C-alpha positions in Angstrom: 0.0 0.0 0.0 1.4 3.4 -0.9 2.3 5.9 1.8 -0.4 8.3 2.9 0.1 11.7 1.2 -1.4 14.5 3.2 -2.0 17.7 1.3 -0.9 20.9 3.0 -3.3 22.0 5.8 -3.3 25.6 4.7 -4.9 27.2 1.7 -2.0 27.9 -0.7 -1.9 31.6 -1.4 0.7 34.3 -2.0 1.2 37.5 -0.2 0.5 40.9 -1.8 4.1 40.9 -3.0 5.8 37.5 -3.0 9.5 37.0 -3.6 10.0 35.6 -7.1 13.3 34.0 -8.1 14.6 34.4 -11.6 17.1 31.5 -11.5 16.3 28.8 -14.2 16.7 26.1 -11.5 13.6 27.3 -9.6 11.4 28.1 -12.7 8.8 25.6 -11.4 8.4 27.7 -8.3 7.9 30.8 -10.4 5.2 29.0 -12.5 3.4 28.1 -9.3 3.7 31.8 -8.2 2.0 33.0 -11.4 -0.7 30.4 -11.2 -1.4 31.2 -7.5 -1.6 34.9 -8.4 -4.2 34.2 -11.2 -6.2 32.0 -8.8 -6.2 34.7 -6.2 -7.2 37.5 -8.5 -9.2 35.7 -11.3 -7.7 38.0 -13.9 -4.5 40.0 -14.1 -1.9 41.2 -16.5 1.8 40.6 -17.1 2.6 44.0 -15.7 0.6 43.3 -12.5 2.3 39.9 -12.2 5.7 41.6 -12.3 4.7 44.3 -9.8 3.3 41.8 -7.3 6.0 39.1 -7.6 9.1 41.2 -8.3 9.9 39.1 -11.3 11.4 40.8 -14.4 9.2 41.5 -17.4 11.2 39.1 -19.5 10.8 36.3 -16.9 7.1 36.9 -16.6 6.7 36.7 -20.4 8.6 33.4 -20.6 6.6 32.0 -17.7 3.2 33.1 -19.2 4.2 31.8 -22.6 5.1 28.4 -21.1 1.8 28.2 -19.1 -0.2 29.1 -22.2 1.5 26.4 -24.2 0.6 23.9 -21.4 -3.0 25.0 -21.5 -3.1 26.2 -17.9 -3.4 29.9 -18.7 -5.7 31.7 -21.2 -5.6 35.2 -22.7 -8.6 37.5 -22.5 -9.5 40.3 -24.9 -7.1 43.2 -25.2 -8.2 46.2 -23.1 -8.0 49.4 -25.1 -8.5 53.0 -24.2 -5.6 53.3 -21.8 -2.3 55.1 -22.2 0.2 52.9 -24.0 -0.4 49.6 -25.8 -3.5 47.6 -25.1 -3.2 45.3 -22.0 -4.1 41.6 -22.3 -5.7 40.1 -19.2 -4.7 36.6 -18.2 -6.9 34.0 -16.5 -6.7 30.4 -15.5 -8.0 28.1 -18.2 -10.9 26.3 -16.7 -10.1 23.3 -18.8 -6.4 23.4 -17.9 -6.8 21.0 -15.0 -9.4 18.9 -13.2 -9.7 17.4 -9.8 -12.0 15.0 -7.9 -13.0 15.5 -4.4 -14.5 13.0 -1.9 -16.0 14.0 1.4 -17.2 11.6 4.0 -20.0 13.3 5.9 -22.3 12.4 8.8 -24.6 10.2 6.7 -23.5 10.6 3.1 -20.4 10.8 1.0 -20.2 13.5 -1.8 -18.0 13.0 -4.9 -17.4 15.9 -7.2 -15.3 16.7 -10.3 -14.3 20.3 -10.6 -12.4 22.3 -13.2 -9.4 24.6 -12.7 -11.6 27.5 -11.5 -13.7 25.4 -9.1 -16.8 24.9 -11.3 -18.6 21.6 -10.6 -18.6 19.3 -13.6 -20.0 16.2 -11.8 -21.6 15.6 -8.4 -23.0 12.5 -6.9 -24.0 11.6 -3.3 -23.6 8.1 -2.0 -24.6 6.5 1.3 -21.7 6.1 3.7 -20.1 2.7 3.8 -21.5 0.2 6.3 -18.2 -0.9 7.7 -19.7 -3.8 9.7 -21.3 -5.3 6.6 -18.4 -5.1 4.1 -17.3 -2.2 2.0 -18.7 -0.3 -0.9 -15.3 0.3 -2.5 -16.6 -0.8 -5.9 -19.4 1.9 -5.9 -16.8 4.6 -5.0 -14.5 3.5 -7.7 -17.3 3.2 -10.3 -18.5 6.7 -9.4 -15.0 8.2 -9.7 -14.5 6.3 -13.0 -17.8 7.8 -14.2 -16.7 11.3 -13.4 -13.4 10.8 -15.3 -15.3 9.5 -18.3 -17.1 12.8 -18.6 -13.8 14.3 -19.7 -12.8 14.1 -23.3 -9.9 11.6 -23.8 -7.5 14.4 -24.5 -8.3 16.1 -21.2 -8.1 13.1 -18.9 -4.4 13.5 -18.6 -5.2 16.9 -17.0 -6.7 15.2 -13.9 -4.5 16.5 -11.1 -5.6 13.9 -8.5 -8.2 13.0 -5.9 -8.7 14.8 -2.7 -10.1 12.8 0.2 -11.6 14.8 3.1 -12.1 12.8 6.3 -13.8 13.8 9.6 -11.7 13.7 12.7 -13.3 10.5 13.9 -12.2 8.7 10.7 -8.8 10.4 10.3 -7.5 10.3 13.8 -6.3 6.8 14.2 -9.5 5.0 14.9 -10.5 1.6 13.4 -12.4 3.1 10.5 -9.2 4.7 9.1 -8.1 1.3 7.7 -11.1 1.4 5.4 -10.2 4.7 4.0 -6.5 3.8 3.7 -7.7 0.8 1.6 -9.9 3.1 -0.5 -7.0 5.5 -1.1 -4.8 2.6 -2.1 -7.5 1.2 -4.5 -8.0 4.5 -6.2 -4.3 4.9 -6.7 -3.7 1.3 -7.8 -6.8 0.6 -9.9 -7.5 4.0 -11.4 -3.9 5.3 -11.4 -4.9 8.6 -9.8 -2.9 10.1 -6.9 -4.9 10.7 -3.7 -4.3 13.5 -1.2 -5.8 13.3 2.3 -6.9 16.1 4.6 -9.3 16.8 7.5 -12.7 17.6 6.2 -13.2 21.0 8.0 -9.7 22.2 7.0 -10.5 21.1 3.4 -13.8 23.1 3.4 -11.9 26.2 4.7 -9.4 25.7 2.0 -12.1 25.4 -0.6 -13.8 28.7 0.5 -10.4 30.4 0.4 -9.5 29.1 -3.0 -12.8 29.3 -4.9 -15.5 30.8 -2.6 -16.6 33.6 -0.4 -13.2 33.9 1.3 -11.2 34.3 -1.9 -10.3 37.9 -1.3 -10.0 37.7 2.5 -6.8 37.2 4.5 -8.1 37.2 8.1 -11.4 35.7 9.3 -13.1 33.1 11.5 -14.3 30.1 9.5 -17.3 28.1 10.7 -18.6 24.9 9.2 -22.2 24.0 9.9 -22.7 20.3 9.5 -24.0 17.8 12.0 -22.0 19.8 14.6 -20.5 23.3 14.4 -16.8 23.5 13.7 -14.4 26.4 13.7 -11.1 27.4 12.1 -9.1 30.6 12.6 -7.6 32.0 9.4 -4.8 34.5 9.6 -2.8 35.8 6.6 -4.5 33.2 4.5 -3.3 30.4 6.8 -5.7 28.0 8.5 -5.2 27.2 12.1 -7.0 24.3 13.7 -5.2 24.1 17.1 -3.9 21.0 18.7 -7.2 19.3 19.1 -10.5 19.1 17.2 -13.0 21.6 18.4 -16.7 21.0 17.6 -19.9 22.0 19.3 -23.1 20.1 19.5 -25.3 22.9 18.2 -25.3 21.9 14.6 -27.9 20.2 12.4 -27.9 17.1 14.5 -29.0 19.1 17.4 -31.9 20.6 15.3 -32.8 17.1 14.2 -33.2 16.0 17.9 -35.4 19.0 18.5 -37.6 18.2 15.5 -37.8 14.5 16.2 -39.0 15.2 19.8 -41.9 17.1 18.2 -42.6 14.4 15.7 -41.4 16.5 12.7 -40.0 15.0 9.5 -36.2 15.3 9.6 -35.0 13.8 6.4 -35.0 17.1 4.5 -32.2 18.3 6.9 -29.7 16.1 5.2 -30.8 16.7 1.6 -28.0 18.5 -0.3 -30.3 19.9 -3.0 -33.6 20.8 -1.4 -34.9 23.4 1.0 -36.1 22.8 4.5 -39.8 22.8 5.4 -41.1 25.7 7.5 -40.3 24.4 11.0 -41.2 27.7 12.6 -40.0 28.6 16.1 -38.0 25.3 16.4 -35.5 26.6 13.8 -35.4 30.1 15.3 -34.7 28.7 18.8 -31.9 26.5 17.3 -30.4 29.4 15.4 -30.2 31.4 18.6 -28.2 28.6 20.4 -26.0 28.3 17.3 -25.3 32.0 17.2 -24.6 32.1 20.9 -21.9 29.4 20.4 -20.4 31.3 17.5 -20.2 34.5 19.5 -18.6 32.6 22.4 -16.0 31.2 20.0 -15.4 34.7 18.6 -15.0 36.1 22.1 -12.4 33.5 22.9 -10.4 34.2 19.8 -10.9 37.9 20.4 -8.7 37.7 23.5 -5.7 37.2 21.1 -6.6 38.6 17.7 -9.2 41.0 16.4 -11.6 39.3 14.0 -14.0 41.4 11.9 -15.3 38.8 9.4 -16.9 35.4 9.7 -17.4 32.9 6.9 -20.2 30.4 7.4 -19.9 27.3 5.2 -22.6 24.6 5.0 -24.6 22.3 2.8 -27.7 23.7 4.6 -30.0 25.8 2.4 -28.6 29.2 1.4 -31.6 30.9 3.0 -30.8 29.3 6.3 -27.2 30.3 6.2 -28.0 33.9 5.2 -30.5 34.1 8.0 -27.9 32.9 10.5 -25.4 35.5 9.2 -28.0 38.3 9.5 -28.8 37.4 13.0 -25.1 37.1 13.9 -24.4 40.6 12.6 -27.4 41.9 14.6 -26.1 40.3 17.7 -22.4 41.3 17.1 -22.4 44.6 15.1 -18.6 44.6 14.8 -18.8 41.4 12.8 -19.4 41.0 9.0 -20.9 37.6 8.5 -20.8 36.0 5.0 -22.4 32.8 3.8 -20.1 30.5 1.9 -20.8 29.9 -1.7 -19.1 26.7 -2.7 -22.3 24.6 -2.7 -23.9 22.1 -2.5 -21.0 20.1 -1.2 -18.4 22.5 0.4 -16.2 19.8 1.9 -16.0 17.8 -1.3 -15.2 20.9 -3.3 -12.6 21.7 -0.7 -11.2 18.2 -1.0 -11.0 18.6 -4.8 -8.9 21.8 -4.2 -6.1 19.8 -2.5 -4.5 18.3 -5.6 -4.5 21.8 -7.2 -2.8 23.2 -4.1 -0.2 20.5 -4.0 0.6 20.5 -7.8 0.1 24.1 -8.9 0.2 26.6 -6.1 2.8 28.1 -3.7 2.3 28.2 0.0 1.6 31.5 1.7 3.9 30.3 4.5 
C-alpha cells in the first residue's frame, strides 16, 4: 500500500508581494507563483504579475508563454482605451486542470469533479459505507470512473488527482481509518490517480479560500455548519485548527433531535439539493443557540486577535445560512458575516482543491 500523502493543511496563497526567483533552477516555483496569483485574482496582466512578484518583465513573459502552451493559462480580450499599448488580461484556463473531491459526511459521501476554477462538472451523493457489513469500494471506484469518463480523452491527462476529506473520527487513528486507507490505495492502484488526504473541515476552509466567499480575505473566522458546528481561525490566508479538534453540539444534528422530539420530518435536513420545510420557532430557537456558540468562540479568539469577518460554510439551504449570518451581525455589530458559496458540497469541493494546491500553487507560509 502506498504511503499516505497528506495535502498541506493551509490554503495555498501568495502575499500581496511575493518574492519571485529568476534562476532557471527554480522556474517551477515561479510558474506556481503565477498560477497562485491568477487563482487569487481571477484575472491579471503581465505587468501586474511583475509588480506583485518582483519578477522581471522578461521572466514573466517566458513563464506566461510556457503556461499558455501547457493550456493552464488563457488570454482574455485586449483592453484598449488606456495610455500605452493595449493590455491583455490573463486568466486560469478552466479546462487546464481537473480534480476529484470525496468528502465523508455524517450520513452521506459526496463525490465531485471540478475544473481549474472550481466549477462543478459532476456531483453524486452516496450513502456512507457500512463498515460492519463489508465495504462499498466498488461503488466509490465506479463513481470516480464515471466522473473521469465525462472528460474528453484528450483532457483526462489533465486530472490532477483525488482529494479525500475525512472527519476527525475517521482520520485520527480509529479503526475506520483502515477502510479509507484501503480506499485510497485502491483509487491509486486501480485508477492510477494520486490521492491527497486532509481533515474535512480544513479542506472546506481551503475550498472557500481558493474558490469561494473567502477568496479575497486574509483574516477571518471560518465556521462549518454540519452535524456539529466546527471552527477554524484563518490569519494571513493560513488555516489554524489548534492541537485538538473543536466541535460543538449545536449543529444540524441538534436541530434534528429537537424536531424528532416534536414528531417532525427530519430527512430534509440532510438533503443536499432541497430546502427545509417551515419548522417555525424550532429553527429560530436552534439558530439562537447556534449564534450564541459562534459568539462565544469569537469572544475566545478575540482575546488574542481582532476578527472582523466570519465565513459560514454549510450544505444547509442558502436561505438558512444567510438568516444565521444576518442574526449574527445583529447580535455582534462589529462582525461582518458572509455565507459561503461553494455549494452544495463544500467539503467535497474543498477536497478537490487539495490536488490543485499541491501540484500548482505556492504556499503563503
